[in-house]
N, C-alpha and C positions, 0 to 999 in steps of 0.2 A: 548937228550935233552928232558925232558920230554915234551910232546903240550901244547900248551898254551888254557889257560882256556876258556870257550867255554865265547861269550858275557853276557849272563845270570849271570855265576857265576861272570865274572869279575864287574857286574853293583854292587851286593848283596855285592862284597867285599868293594865297595868304600868307603860307608858308615862308615863302621866298622872302616876304617884305618883314616878317619879322625877322628871322636867319639875316638879313640884309640890317635891319635896325640894330639886333645883337650885337653884329660884327660891327658898326661905327661904334655904339657905347663900350666895347670893347675898347677898343683905338683912341677915342675921346680920355677912357681913364688911365690909358699908358703914357697918353702925354701929358696926363696933369699928375702923373708921379712924381716926387721931387725927394732927396732925402730930408730923411726926417718926419718926411708925414704920414699921419697917422692914417690908414687906410684897417676897414677891414675884411677879413678873409677867412674861406673854408678850407680845411687841412681836410687830406687824408694820406693814411702811411704807406708811405712809397715801401720803405721797410722795416725791420723793428727799429733801429734807431734813426729814423729819419720821417719827419713831415714834409708833404709838396701844398704849398699853400695856392689856393686860387683866389682872384678876385672877384668869381662869380661863383656862385654853386653850382658843384660839378653835376654831372647828367646822373642821375638817379637809376640803381639795375632794381630790375621789377623783378621779383623775388617770388614764388608758392613754396606754401609749408613755413615751417617755422623761420627760414631763412637765417638760418647758426653760420656763422660764419665757418667755412674751413682753415685748420691750424696746419702751419708747416711742420710740424713734425709728421705730422698723416699723409699730407701728398709726397707724389712720385712722381718721376717721369713717366711719361704715356699715359697719365691719370683723366682722363676726360670722357668727352667734354662736359666741356662748361660754360654756361651761358653769360656773356660778357658785354659793358659797353663799355667805348671808348673816353675815357677822360682827359685825358691829353694828348695829345698829335703837336709834335715839332719837327726842326731838323735832324733834333738829340734821338728820336723815337718817338713812340706812342707807350701809352703806358694806358691800363684798362683793368675794370675793376669789375674781379669776378667771382665777387663774395667772399673772400679769403680774409684774414687778418691784415695783410699789405697787399699796397695792387700790383697785378702780373707786368711786366718789360714784354713788351711784344716784341719777337724777334721773325724775320722771314717772311715778313708780309710783301708782294709782289705790287701791290697799288694802293692809294692813296688813301688813305685811312679819312672820316671825318668825327668830328667831338660828336659827340653822342648816338655814334654809330654800332647797331647791335651785332654781335659777333656768337663764334661757338670759338673757345679755344681747348689747348691740349696743356699739361704742364708738360715743359721740355726741360728744366732745373730746377734743382731746389738747392740753395748755399746757405746754410746754417750758420755760417761763419759770420755773414752780413743780413743774414735775415730777412735774405731776398728770392723772389720768384721768379720765373721767368717761361714765358709761354708763347706759344704758336698758333696759328688758325688750322694746320691741319696736323692731322696724325701723326707722329714719331713713326719714321721706318722701320719695318723688321729686321730689315739688312742693312748691312754699312755698304757704304758711298763707294765706288771705286775708284781709284785713282782716276782712270778716262775720262770719268764723269767731270772731274775738275776742269773750269780755266781759271787763270787769272781776273782778280777782279772780283770774284766771286763772293757770295756771304752778303750779310753777316752770320754766321754759324755760332752757334752755344757754342760753348767746350769743356772740357774739366784739365785740369794741369795732371800731368800724370808724372812727370820728372824736372827737377828745377838742376841744372848746369850754369858753370860760370860763364857762357855764354849765349844765355837763353833759355829755353822752357819748351819740354814735350806736350799737343795739346791734343786731347784723344775729342774729336768734336763731328764724331760720325762716321769716318772714313774709314776705310780696310786701312788703313795706317796713321799714324800719328803723323802731326806738322810739325815743324821746330817756328817758333818765335824767336830772333835772336833781341838781343839787347838793344836795339835802337826802333826797334819794332812793338816795345814792351810801354804801356800809358800808363807812367809810375804816377801822375796826378790823379788818378782812378784805382789806386793801389797804393796810398799811402802808406801799408804796413808790410809791402811789398808783395812776389809771388809764396806762392805755398802748394806743395801736394793737396790737391784735391776742389783745388780753389776753382770757383765757374768764372771764365771770360768768354769776350764776344770777341772773331777773329774772323780776317778777309784772306782769301789766296794770293798770293803774291808769287808764289814763283809757283810749276811745275816740271818736273824730269820723270816723266813716264819710263824709261829706260834705265833708270839709276834710282825710281820709286820713292823719291824723296818731294817734299813741299814744304815751302816756307810759305808764314801765316806772319800776318799784322795785326795788331787791336788798333790801328789807324784805317780807317777808309781810303780805299788806294785813291789817289787822279785818274780822270781819264786818259793821260795820257800814259799811263804805267798800265792799267789795261792794254795797251796798242801791243 
C-alpha cells in the first residue's frame, strides 16, 4: 500500500476537502429547490429597503472592539480602509460585509474573488436615496483620470449623475470630463424611478474621442466584439 501522506500535506488537504463538500451541498440544495417549497434562509441587508437571502450562513466578519455598525450618514467617499469579508460573489458582482448597516457593493476588482475572502476596502460612494454603499479595494485617486488613460470597454466605474437631458445623462465618474450615457444605454430595469441628479450609477466606457474630448458611457457591460 502507498505510504500515508505527511502531516503537513494532510492538513492542507482538509480545507480543500471541506470546501469541495460545501460546494457539493450548495449544488444539491439548488437542485432540490422548487416553487412553493419552504426553506430556511439567512438574511443580510443589501440596502435599506432590500434584504439578500442566503441558503447557508454567510461568512462572518471578525471584529475587534465594540463592533458597532457603521451608519451610512457618517460615511463619505475615500473613508477607509475597512476590514471586510466577501459574502457573495456572482456574475452580477460581489458584495462584502464591512461592518456597515448595509452590505457594500464591490466595484473595480481586477481578480476573481472567493466567498469568505477577507479584504481591505474603501468607501467609493454613498447613495442615500437608495440606502446603498459602493466600495473598492483600492484607495480613491487624489487626481482625476485623464481622457487619454481610458479605452473602450474600461470599467466598471462608479459615477454620479450631474445632468439629465432628453437624450441621456451626463455622469461624473472620476475623469477630467464627464461622460454621456445615451437613452439606449440606460439600464431602466435597475432604475425603476428613473434618472435624477445626484444618483449613483455604474458605467462602462464605450467611446473615446481624444480630439473632441468626448466620452460615451453605458450602464451595460460591453461585449467582447465592441471592445475591438
